[in-house]
N, CA, C and O of each residue as an XYZ file, in Angstrom:
748
protein
N     106.695     61.465    102.893
C     105.659     60.900    102.049
C     105.378     59.463    102.506
O     106.259     58.734    102.962
N     104.129     59.109    102.360
C     103.694     57.763    102.711
C     103.297     57.069    101.409
O     102.456     57.575    100.665
N     103.897     55.917    101.135
C     103.577     55.176     99.924
C     102.401     54.251    100.193
O     102.431     53.429    101.109
N     101.361     54.404     99.373
C     100.174     53.552     99.470
C      99.821     53.141     98.047
O      99.440     53.980     97.230
N      99.948     51.857     97.753
C      99.700     51.410     96.394
C     100.590     52.186     95.442
O     101.796     52.298     95.664
N      99.997     52.728     94.373
C     100.771     53.517     93.412
C     100.581     55.013     93.659
O     100.511     55.807     92.722
N     100.499     55.381     94.948
C     100.393     56.797     95.304
C     101.416     57.147     96.376
O     101.872     56.295     97.139
N     101.755     58.416     96.403
C     102.534     58.973     97.500
C     101.635     60.007     98.175
O     101.102     60.903     97.520
N     101.477     59.874     99.475
C     100.601     60.752    100.243
C     101.469     61.669    101.095
O     102.230     61.210    101.946
N     101.344     62.961    100.856
C     102.102     63.932    101.646
C     101.663     63.839    103.094
O     100.484     63.633    103.382
N     102.610     63.990    104.000
C     102.315     63.826    105.428
C     101.253     64.793    105.941
O     100.530     64.460    106.880
N     101.141     65.980    105.351
C     100.113     66.931    105.792
C      98.703     66.356    105.657
O      97.813     66.719    106.426
N      98.491     65.463    104.685
C      97.172     64.871    104.464
C      96.744     64.047    105.677
O      95.551     63.914    105.950
N      97.718     63.493    106.404
C      97.379     62.637    107.547
C      97.679     63.285    108.898
O      97.361     62.715    109.942
N      98.293     64.482    108.885
C      98.594     65.132    110.167
C      97.749     66.382    110.421
O      97.437     66.697    111.569
N      97.379     67.091    109.361
C      96.618     68.327    109.531
C      95.127     68.042    109.729
O      94.610     67.017    109.284
N      94.456     68.964    110.400
C      93.023     68.831    110.682
C      92.204     69.646    109.683
O      92.629     70.700    109.210
N      91.001     69.114    109.374
C      90.151     69.805    108.392
C      88.740     69.221    108.427
O      88.563     68.005    108.351
N      87.747     70.088    108.543
C      86.337     69.742    108.345
C      85.673     70.984    107.757
O      85.654     72.041    108.387
N      85.131     70.852    106.549
C      84.478     72.006    105.924
C      83.487     72.644    106.885
O      82.742     71.964    107.590
N      83.501     73.972    106.889
C      82.599     74.727    107.746
C      81.891     75.753    106.857
O      82.218     76.939    106.867
N      80.917     75.266    106.095
C      80.238     76.109    105.108
C      79.523     77.305    105.717
O      79.322     78.310    105.034
N      79.139     77.222    106.969
C      78.494     78.369    107.611
C      79.469     79.533    107.765
O      79.048     80.686    107.865
N      80.754     79.243    107.785
C      81.770     80.292    107.912
C      82.308     80.747    106.552
O      82.385     81.947    106.288
N      82.679     79.798    105.690
C      83.325     80.167    104.421
C      82.322     80.390    103.293
O      82.656     81.011    102.284
N      81.108     79.896    103.451
C      80.030     80.049    102.456
C      80.347     79.358    101.131
O      79.720     79.652    100.114
N      81.329     78.428    101.137
C      81.676     77.717     99.906
C      82.530     78.540     98.968
O      82.395     78.436     97.749
N      83.405     79.352     99.522
C      84.234     80.256     98.718
C      85.127     79.520     97.722
O      85.525     80.103     96.713
N      85.451     78.251     97.982
C      86.315     77.510     97.051
C      85.651     77.315     95.692
O      86.336     77.056     94.702
N      84.334     77.435     95.634
C      83.610     77.324     94.360
C      83.506     78.677     93.647
O      83.007     78.757     92.524
N      83.973     79.720     94.298
C      83.843     81.074     93.767
C      85.159     81.728     93.396
O      85.185     82.652     92.583
N      86.242     81.265     93.974
C      87.528     81.927     93.803
C      88.542     80.976     93.195
O      88.355     79.759     93.219
N      89.593     81.520     92.662
C      90.679     80.709     92.131
C      91.122     81.182     90.767
O      90.576     82.129     90.202
N      92.134     80.492     90.249
C      92.712     80.845     88.959
C      91.919     80.281     87.786
O      92.010     80.784     86.666
N      91.141     79.232     88.051
C      90.338     78.604     86.997
C      89.270     77.745     87.671
O      89.155     77.730     88.897
N      88.498     77.036     86.862
C      87.450     76.182     87.402
C      88.025     74.947     88.072
O      89.241     74.806     88.210
N      87.136     74.057     88.487
C      87.559     72.827     89.144
C      88.283     71.921     88.154
O      87.818     71.735     87.030
N      89.425     71.353     88.566
C      90.130     70.422     87.683
C      89.258     69.219     87.338
O      88.506     68.721     88.175
N      89.370     68.765     86.097
C      88.608     67.607     85.626
C      89.559     66.556     85.075
O      90.554     66.877     84.425
N      89.240     65.301     85.343
C      89.980     64.201     84.734
C      89.418     63.966     83.337
O      88.247     64.243     83.082
N      90.244     63.459     82.441
C      89.808     63.230     81.060
C      88.552     62.360     81.001
O      87.680     62.599     80.165
N      88.448     61.375     81.858
C      87.290     60.493     81.873
C      86.006     61.166     82.334
O      84.916     60.630     82.135
N      86.127     62.331     82.944
C      84.942     63.044     83.427
C      84.295     63.915     82.355
O      83.152     64.341     82.517
N      84.998     64.180     81.281
C      84.488     65.094     80.253
C      83.228     64.549     79.586
O      82.248     65.277     79.430
N      83.246     63.286     79.195
C      82.063     62.675     78.585
C      80.912     62.583     79.580
O      79.748     62.729     79.207
N      81.239     62.343     80.835
C      80.202     62.279     81.875
C      79.504     63.633     81.982
O      78.275     63.701     82.017
N      80.283     64.704     82.032
C      79.695     66.049     82.132
C      78.788     66.361     80.940
O      77.697     66.907     81.104
N      79.250     66.010     79.751
C      78.424     66.241     78.555
C      77.112     65.462     78.648
O      76.047     65.987     78.322
N      77.193     64.217     79.091
C      76.002     63.359     79.145
C      74.997     63.797     80.204
O      73.789     63.716     79.984
N      75.490     64.260     81.352
C      74.567     64.598     82.450
C      74.074     66.035     82.405
O      73.120     66.388     83.099
N      74.716     66.868     81.592
C      74.355     68.290     81.578
C      72.843     68.543     81.462
O      72.331     69.380     82.205
N      72.109     67.872     80.579
C      70.666     68.153     80.507
C      69.932     67.920     81.832
O      68.938     68.588     82.116
N      70.417     66.979     82.639
C      69.770     66.697     83.923
C      70.270     67.611     85.042
O      69.599     67.778     86.061
N      71.441     68.195     84.850
C      72.000     69.131     85.831
C      71.473     70.542     85.592
O      71.306     71.317     86.534
N      71.218     70.865     84.350
C      70.816     72.221     83.938
C      69.670     72.799     84.776
O      69.737     73.978     85.124
N      68.621     72.038     85.120
C      67.540     72.624     85.926
C      67.966     73.119     87.316
O      67.252     73.903     87.940
N      69.116     72.666     87.793
C      69.610     73.058     89.111
C      70.557     74.258     89.040
O      70.949     74.801     90.073
N      70.921     74.666     87.836
C      71.916     75.722     87.641
C      71.288     77.109     87.623
O      70.084     77.263     87.418
N      72.127     78.109     87.840
C      71.692     79.495     87.735
C      71.641     79.882     86.255
O      72.220     79.202     85.408
N      70.949     80.970     85.957
C      70.874     81.457     84.581
C      72.263     81.812     84.054
O      72.567     81.545     82.891
N      73.115     82.416     84.900
C      74.478     82.768     84.489
C      75.302     81.517     84.200
O      76.084     81.486     83.250
N      75.124     80.501     85.017
C      75.854     79.254     84.816
C      75.447     78.569     83.524
O      76.293     78.079     82.775
N      74.141     78.537     83.267
C      73.638     77.934     82.035
C      74.178     78.692     80.822
O      74.644     78.084     79.858
N      74.113     80.009     80.876
C      74.617     80.825     79.758
C      76.098     80.551     79.505
O      76.535     80.488     78.356
N      76.861     80.391     80.575
C      78.297     80.116     80.446
C      78.527     78.766     79.781
O      79.327     78.663     78.851
N      77.830     77.723     80.250
C      78.004     76.389     79.671
C      77.526     76.366     78.219
O      78.148     75.735     77.364
N      76.418     77.057     77.947
C      75.913     77.092     76.571
C      76.917     77.785     75.635
O      77.029     77.419     74.465
N      77.638     78.774     76.147
C      78.607     79.502     75.322
C      79.962     78.801     75.235
O      80.597     78.806     74.181
N      80.408     78.194     76.347
C      81.769     77.655     76.412
C      81.846     76.140     76.390
O      82.897     75.583     76.071
N      80.759     75.461     76.721
C      80.764     74.009     76.808
C      80.758     73.547     78.252
O      80.912     74.351     79.171
N      80.580     72.255     78.447
C      80.493     71.693     79.795
C      81.840     71.691     80.505
O      81.900     71.548     81.726
N      82.925     71.849     79.740
C      84.265     71.976     80.305
C      85.077     72.871     79.384
O      84.711     73.099     78.231
N      86.187     73.375     79.914
C      87.094     74.228     79.147
C      88.528     73.769     79.414
O      88.775     72.918     80.269
N      89.448     74.340     78.676
C      90.873     74.119     78.917
C      91.421     75.399     79.519
O      91.256     76.476     78.944
N      92.080     75.292     80.686
C      92.561     76.491     81.366
C      93.902     76.964     80.801
O      94.405     76.408     79.825
N      94.468     77.989     81.421
C      95.702     78.613     80.942
C      96.901     77.675     81.006
O      97.916     77.938     80.362
N      96.807     76.587     81.768
C      97.905     75.618     81.852
C      97.664     74.416     80.934
O      98.475     73.491     80.889
N      96.540     74.435     80.202
C      96.222     73.333     79.311
C      95.473     72.185     79.971
O      95.337     71.111     79.386
N      94.987     72.408     81.190
C      94.250     71.376     81.921
C      92.749     71.555     81.721
O      92.275     72.671     81.512
N      92.012     70.466     81.785
C      90.554     70.526     81.707
C      89.989     71.006     83.037
O      90.405     70.552     84.102
N      89.033     71.934     82.960
C      88.378     72.440     84.161
C      86.908     72.711     83.857
O      86.481     72.700     82.702
N      86.153     72.954     84.911
C      84.794     73.433     84.723
C      84.866     74.874     84.243
O      85.803     75.587     84.601
N      83.904     75.323     83.443
C      83.919     76.734     83.023
C      83.567     77.645     84.195
O      82.890     77.234     85.137
N      84.030     78.869     84.122
C      83.729     79.853     85.164
C      82.880     80.976     84.596
O      83.057     81.385     83.449
N      81.969     81.463     85.399
C      81.158     82.623     85.062
C      82.053     83.851     85.183
O      82.794     83.970     86.159
N      82.006     84.743     84.244
C      82.770     85.993     84.289
C      84.277     85.789     84.425
O      84.939     86.572     85.106
N      84.823     84.773     83.804
C      86.254     84.479     83.786
C      86.864     84.488     85.191
O      86.992     85.535     85.827
N      87.229     83.311     85.647
C      87.888     83.098     86.939
C      87.070     83.585     88.128
O      87.621     84.007     89.145
N      85.768     83.521     87.989
C      84.896     83.806     89.124
C      84.255     82.483     89.525
O      84.927     81.452     89.559
N      82.998     82.505     89.820
C      82.349     81.286     90.289
C      82.272     80.210     89.213
O      82.177     80.500     88.021
N      82.316     78.982     89.659
C      82.139     77.837     88.776
C      80.752     77.926     88.142
O      79.792     78.320     88.802
N      80.647     77.566     86.887
C      79.356     77.623     86.188
C      78.316     76.701     86.815
O      77.117     76.897     86.617
N      78.761     75.699     87.568
C      77.839     74.744     88.181
C      77.420     75.133     89.603
O      76.758     74.359     90.294
N      77.808     76.328     90.030
C      77.437     76.802     91.366
C      75.963     77.194     91.393
O      75.435     77.803     90.463
N      75.336     76.826     92.478
C      73.994     77.296     92.784
C      74.031     77.775     94.235
O      75.036     77.584     94.920
N      72.981     78.376     94.697
C      73.003     79.005     96.024
C      71.845     78.511     96.881
O      70.736     78.303     96.390
N      72.120     78.329     98.166
C      71.091     78.041     99.167
C      71.428     78.834    100.424
O      72.471     78.614    101.040
N      70.563     79.739    100.798
C      70.760     80.525    102.019
C      72.135     81.192    102.080
O      72.771     81.229    103.133
N      72.585     81.715    100.943
C      73.857     82.425    100.899
C      75.082     81.531    100.859
O      76.204     82.032    100.930
N      74.900     80.221    100.747
C      76.008     79.269    100.699
C      76.009     78.607     99.327
O      74.960     78.223     98.810
N      77.209     78.475     98.740
C      77.282     77.826     97.437
C      77.000     76.339     97.572
O      77.376     75.700     98.554
N      76.345     75.820     96.583
C      76.107     74.387     96.445
C      76.460     74.029     95.016
O      76.548     74.905     94.156
N      76.660     72.753     94.760
C      77.003     72.294     93.417
C      75.743     71.778     92.732
O      75.072     70.886     93.252
N      75.423     72.333     91.572
C      74.247     71.888     90.824
C      74.370     70.419     90.431
O      73.371     69.701     90.386
N      75.586     69.973     90.149
C      75.796     68.563     89.812
C      75.422     67.701     91.012
O      74.706     66.709     90.875
N      75.909     68.085     92.180
C      75.620     67.314     93.383
C      74.136     67.382     93.754
O      73.575     66.415     94.269
N      73.513     68.515     93.491
C      72.071     68.628     93.753
C      71.298     67.640     92.874
O      70.354     67.006     93.345
N      71.688     67.504     91.604
C      71.044     66.536     90.707
C      71.290     65.107     91.202
O      70.411     64.251     91.105
N      72.484     64.856     91.730
C      72.822     63.542     92.290
C      71.978     63.256     93.532
O      71.427     62.165     93.683
N      71.886     64.253     94.422
C      71.083     64.078     95.642
C      69.619     63.794     95.312
O      68.955     63.035     96.018
N      69.123     64.402     94.246
C      67.725     64.209     93.831
C      67.522     62.872     93.111
O      66.389     62.485     92.826
N      68.614     62.174     92.821
C      68.507     60.892     92.125
C      68.390     61.022     90.617
O      68.072     60.050     89.932
N      68.647     62.223     90.091
C      68.547     62.444     88.647
C      69.758     61.917     87.877
O      69.660     61.604     86.691
N      70.897     61.823     88.562
C      72.121     61.311     87.954
C      72.814     60.399     88.963
O      72.518     60.452     90.157
N      73.731     59.571     88.488
C      74.427     58.644     89.387
C      75.856     59.088     89.706
O      76.551     58.416     90.469
N      76.298     60.196     89.141
C      77.654     60.716     89.351
C      77.572     61.906     90.283
O      76.846     62.860     90.002
N      78.304     61.869     91.391
C      78.149     62.884     92.433
C      78.655     64.264     92.038
O      77.923     65.248     92.149
N      79.886     64.344     91.582
C      80.518     65.598     91.143
C      81.946     65.274     90.759
O      82.401     64.154     90.993
N      82.678     66.235     90.165
C      84.074     65.955     89.815
C      84.864     65.507     91.041
O      84.679     66.032     92.139
N      85.736     64.543     90.842
C      86.504     64.012     91.966
C      87.371     65.091     92.606
O      87.615     65.037     93.812
N      87.839     66.058     91.840
C      88.668     67.125     92.427
C      87.872     67.937     93.442
O      88.419     68.384     94.451
N      86.593     68.127     93.180
C      85.733     68.852     94.124
C      85.461     68.000     95.361
O      85.503     68.490     96.489
N      85.183     66.730     95.134
C      84.869     65.832     96.237
C      86.080     65.649     97.150
O      85.920     65.490     98.360
N      87.281     65.668     96.590
C      88.504     65.464     97.363
C      89.069     66.741     97.988
O      89.992     66.659     98.798
N      88.549     67.903     97.638
C      89.182     69.133     98.121
C      89.160     69.186     99.647
O      88.112     68.917    100.233
N      90.270     69.521    100.321
C      91.476     70.220     99.895
C      92.642     69.333     99.456
O      93.770     69.813     99.348
N      92.391     68.057     99.204
C      93.449     67.241     98.622
C      93.487     67.519     97.125
O      92.456     67.541     96.453
N      94.681     67.727     96.627
C      94.912     67.866     95.196
C      95.840     66.734     94.769
O      96.704     66.302     95.533
N      95.652     66.269     93.556
C      96.431     65.149     93.036
C      97.314     65.643     91.896
O      96.847     66.326     90.985
N      98.578     65.292     91.960
C      99.489     65.504     90.847
C      99.733     64.128     90.242
O     100.229     63.220     90.909
N      99.377     63.990     88.968
C      99.517     62.708     88.279
C     100.856     62.621     87.575
O     101.267     63.545     86.872
N     101.529     61.501     87.773
C     102.741     61.165     87.041
C     102.459     59.859     86.306
O     101.518     59.155     86.673
N     103.230     59.510     85.292
C     102.920     58.294     84.537
C     102.802     57.034     85.390
O     101.964     56.178     85.105
N     103.614     56.905     86.416
C     103.612     55.667     87.200
C     102.988     55.793     88.587
O     102.797     54.783     89.264
N     102.668     57.009     89.023
C     102.096     57.167     90.354
C     101.416     58.524     90.483
O     101.636     59.421     89.670
N     100.588     58.664     91.513
C      99.949     59.925     91.879
C     100.566     60.427     93.173
O     100.988     59.636     94.016
N     100.618     61.744     93.327
C     101.032     62.363     94.585
C      99.835     63.145     95.122
O      99.282     64.004     94.436
N      99.449     62.836     96.347
C      98.342     63.531     97.005
C      98.921     64.542     97.983
O      99.746     64.201     98.831
N      98.483     65.786     97.856
C      98.955     66.807     98.785
C      97.788     67.654     99.277
O      96.730     67.726     98.651
N      98.019     68.279    100.401
C      97.031     69.127    101.051
C      97.215     70.548    100.528
O      98.273     71.152    100.702
N      96.180     71.069     99.891
C      96.210     72.403     99.317
C      95.764     73.416    100.371
O      94.583     73.492    100.710
N      96.700     74.178    100.876
C      96.383     75.184    101.898
C      95.899     76.459    101.215
O      96.523     76.960    100.280
N      94.783     76.965    101.702
C      94.200     78.175    101.128
C      93.563     78.938    102.278
O      92.839     78.351    103.082
N      93.822     80.234    102.368
C      93.340     81.022    103.512
C      91.821     80.991    103.660
O      91.313     81.151    104.769
N      91.092     80.791    102.577
C      89.629     80.757    102.697
C      89.154     79.527    103.472
O      88.002     79.464    103.903
N      90.047     78.553    103.644
C      89.691     77.333    104.381
C      90.105     77.393    105.848
O      90.030     76.381    106.545
N      90.536     78.544    106.330
C      90.924     78.660    107.737
C      89.826     78.192    108.690
O      90.133     77.514    109.670
N      88.549     78.529    108.441
C      87.502     78.014    109.336
C      87.443     76.480    109.352
O      87.132     75.888    110.385
N      87.732     75.846    108.238
C      87.724     74.382    108.166
C      88.876     73.786    108.972
O      88.725     72.730    109.587
N      90.013     74.454    108.968
C      91.158     73.983    109.749
C      90.841     74.063    111.243
O      91.107     73.128    111.998
N      90.273     75.185    111.648
C      89.901     75.350    113.056
C      88.831     74.364    113.484
O      88.904     73.800    114.576
N      87.836     74.151    112.631
C      86.754     73.222    112.939
C      87.285     71.784    113.013
O      86.882     71.009    113.880
N      88.187     71.444    112.098
C      88.804     70.118    112.123
C      89.608     69.895    113.390
O      89.566     68.811    113.972
N      90.355     70.932    113.829
C      91.117     70.831    115.079
C      90.189     70.644    116.260
O      90.434     69.816    117.138
N      89.123     71.422    116.272
C      88.140     71.325    117.355
C      87.546     69.912    117.436
O      87.372     69.369    118.527
N      87.240     69.331    116.287
C      86.634     68.005    116.235
C      87.672     66.875    116.210
O      87.316     65.700    116.299
N      88.962     67.237    116.087
C      90.057     66.276    116.010
C      89.900     65.322    114.823
O      90.053     64.107    114.952
N      89.590     65.910    113.664
C      89.430     65.146    112.423
C      90.525     65.577    111.452
O      90.654     66.759    111.133
N      91.297     64.626    110.995
C      92.382     64.912    110.066
C      91.858     64.926    108.622
O      90.779     64.408    108.334
N      92.635     65.522    107.735
C      92.224     65.701    106.338
C      91.785     64.371    105.730
O      90.702     64.285    105.151
N      92.611     63.340    105.855
C      92.276     62.057    105.227
C      91.030     61.423    105.841
O      90.304     60.708    105.151
N      90.772     61.671    107.110
C      89.569     61.131    107.753
C      88.324     61.847    107.244
O      87.305     61.215    106.966
N      88.412     63.167    107.123
C      87.295     63.941    106.589
C      86.982     63.526    105.158
O      85.825     63.527    104.740
N      88.018     63.173    104.416
C      87.846     62.842    103.002
C      87.873     61.332    102.733
O      88.213     60.907    101.629
N      87.524     60.539    103.719
C      87.519     59.076    103.561
C      86.643     58.646    102.381
O      87.084     57.850    101.552
N      85.424     59.151    102.292
C      84.513     58.742    101.214
C      85.075     59.049     99.824
O      85.104     58.151     98.982
N      85.526     60.286     99.544
C      86.077     60.527     98.207
C      87.396     59.803     97.951
O      87.682     59.443     96.809
N      88.208     59.580     98.989
C      89.436     58.809     98.794
C      89.103     57.373     98.383
O      89.758     56.804     97.510
N      88.087     56.798     99.012
C      87.646     55.457     98.628
C      87.041     55.487     97.228
O      87.260     54.570     96.436
N      86.291     56.522     96.924
C      85.732     56.661     95.566
C      86.848     56.673     94.524
O      86.714     56.046     93.474
N      87.933     57.370     94.797
C      89.030     57.506     93.835
C      89.928     56.267     93.789
O      90.264     55.780     92.709
N      90.316     55.759     94.961
C      91.339     54.712     95.006
C      90.849     53.353     95.513
O      91.555     52.356     95.364
N      89.660     53.298     96.106
C      89.113     52.030     96.577
C      89.274     51.826     98.076
O      90.124     52.446     98.715
N      88.440     50.944     98.626
C      88.441     50.664    100.068
C      89.745     50.007    100.515
O      90.240     50.288    101.607
N      90.301     49.134     99.675
C      91.566     48.475    100.035
C      92.685     49.493    100.159
O      93.523     49.398    101.056
N      92.698     50.480     99.246
C      93.714     51.535     99.322
C      93.595     52.292    100.648
O      94.595     52.529    101.326
N      92.362     52.670    101.013
C      92.172     53.429    102.247
C      92.576     52.588    103.460
O      93.182     53.104    104.399
N      92.247     51.313    103.441
C      92.638     50.418    104.526
C      94.158     50.341    104.641
O      94.709     50.349    105.742
N      94.825     50.266    103.498
C      96.288     50.251    103.501
C      96.846     51.547    104.079
O      97.826     51.517    104.823
N      96.240     52.677    103.748
C      96.674     53.960    104.329
C      96.552     53.914    105.847
O      97.482     54.296    106.557
N      95.420     53.452    106.343
C      95.226     53.378    107.796
C      96.237     52.415    108.449
O      96.734     52.684    109.543
N      96.532     51.303    107.777
C      97.515     50.354    108.313
C      98.914     50.974    108.364
O      99.656     50.769    109.325
N      99.266     51.728    107.327
C     100.568     52.413    107.313
C     100.657     53.402    108.469
O     101.704     53.531    109.104
N      99.557     54.097    108.738
C      99.556     55.069    109.836
C      99.663     54.385    111.187
O     100.339     54.876    112.090
N      98.993     53.250    111.320
C      99.033     52.502    112.580
C     100.436     51.960    112.841
O     100.861     51.854    113.991
N     101.159     51.614    111.761
C     102.510     51.056    111.890
C     103.556     52.134    112.147
O     104.665     51.833    112.587
N     103.206     53.386    111.876
C     104.181     54.476    111.987
C     104.497     54.825    113.424
O     105.300     55.723    113.680
C-alpha cells in the first residue's frame, strides 16, 4: 500500500494497466452487478436536485424506476446506490448511443444543463473506495467485463491511476495526485 494524505492506495492502482474500451465492452459495468452505482451521502441531495434536468436524457424504463423507487435506493448491504431497472440490471440512469451505454447524468452535464458530472464511484471506476473513520483505501476492482480495458491500457501503456487522473483529482484534489506521483517517483 502507498500512503498518500489520509488514503492508502493499493499497489494494483499504480501498477496495472487500464483504459476503458467502450467499443468492446459496450459499457457493461452500467448494466451488470449486484446493485446500482455506489453513492456517497453527500450525493443524495445532488441527485434529487438535478433529477428534473437529467430526466429528459433518461429512458422510459429508467424514468419509471426513479419515479417508483426514488433517485437513490439502499442496497442489500445498507449502502446508498443508484436504482436499477428490473432489480440488479441496468442502472436507471443508463441511456444508449449506438449500442453503447451512456450516463444520462453525464449527458446532462455535457449539455451544460447541470454542473455535477456523475457519481464519483462511476467516474472513478475501476477504482473502488473503502471508507474508514480515519482514512480511505483505494483498490482496483477486477471484473472480467473489463478485460478489453486491461488489454487496451497495456497496449497504450496507461496505468489505472493515470487513466483516472481527472476523477482522482476531483475526489482528493490536485495536491493529493501530485503527492501520489511523487511517491511513485521516489519508489
